C-alpha positions in Angstrom: 208.7 416.5 -174.6 208.5 418.6 -171.4 208.5 416.8 -168.1 205.7 417.6 -165.7 207.8 419.2 -163.0 209.4 421.6 -165.6 206.0 422.5 -166.9 204.7 423.2 -163.4 207.8 425.2 -162.6 207.2 427.4 -165.7 203.6 427.9 -164.9 204.0 428.5 -161.2 207.4 429.8 -160.2 208.4 429.3 -156.6 206.0 426.4 -156.1 208.8 423.9 -155.4 209.9 426.0 -152.3 206.2 426.1 -151.2 206.0 422.4 -151.5 209.1 421.9 -149.4 207.8 424.3 -146.8 204.5 422.4 -146.6 206.3 419.1 -146.1 208.4 420.7 -143.4 205.3 422.1 -141.7 203.7 418.6 -141.8 206.7 417.0 -140.2 206.8 419.6 -137.5 203.0 419.1 -136.8 203.6 415.3 -136.6 206.5 415.8 -134.2 204.4 418.1 -132.1 201.5 415.6 -132.0 203.9 412.9 -130.9 205.3 415.2 -128.2 201.8 415.9 -126.9 201.1 412.2 -126.7 204.3 411.6 -124.7 203.9 414.8 -122.5 201.0 413.3 -120.6 203.2 410.5 -119.4 206.0 412.7 -118.0 205.6 412.8 -114.2 205.1 416.2 -112.5 204.7 418.1 -115.8 201.8 420.4 -115.2 201.9 419.8 -111.4 205.0 421.7 -110.5 205.2 424.1 -107.5 204.1 427.5 -108.8 201.4 426.2 -111.1 198.2 428.0 -110.2 195.1 426.0 -109.5 191.8 427.7 -108.3 188.9 425.3 -107.6 185.4 426.4 -106.6 182.2 424.6 -106.4 181.1 424.7 -110.1 184.3 425.7 -111.9 188.1 425.5 -111.8 190.9 427.5 -113.3 194.4 426.1 -114.0 197.4 428.1 -115.1 200.7 426.2 -115.4 203.0 429.1 -114.8 206.1 427.2 -113.7 205.6 424.6 -116.3 205.3 427.3 -119.0 208.5 429.0 -117.9 210.3 425.6 -117.8 209.2 424.7 -121.3 210.1 428.2 -122.6 213.6 427.9 -121.2 214.1 424.4 -122.7 212.8 425.5 -126.1 215.0 428.6 -126.0 218.1 426.5 -125.3 217.1 423.9 -127.9 216.5 426.5 -130.6 219.7 428.4 -129.8 221.7 425.2 -130.1 220.3 424.4 -133.5 220.2 427.9 -135.0 224.0 428.5 -134.6 226.0 428.3 -137.8 
């Protein structure tokens, strides 16, 4: 008798790695969603000096330049720490 996972592996080679990748992608999305929920509660994030805000009568434009640079530096440091072997 052939187990189900062996049968699927024979029919679709490489599907186990695709399944693991999809699970990892789901975990990353869940962590990103949690981070977005918490990010609204961090004081001064998005209101740093250097963030550009233009307000007119009927419209406004907001570009978080300093916040983007700060997040980019933090993510670069974080990924460089975890990618070293």
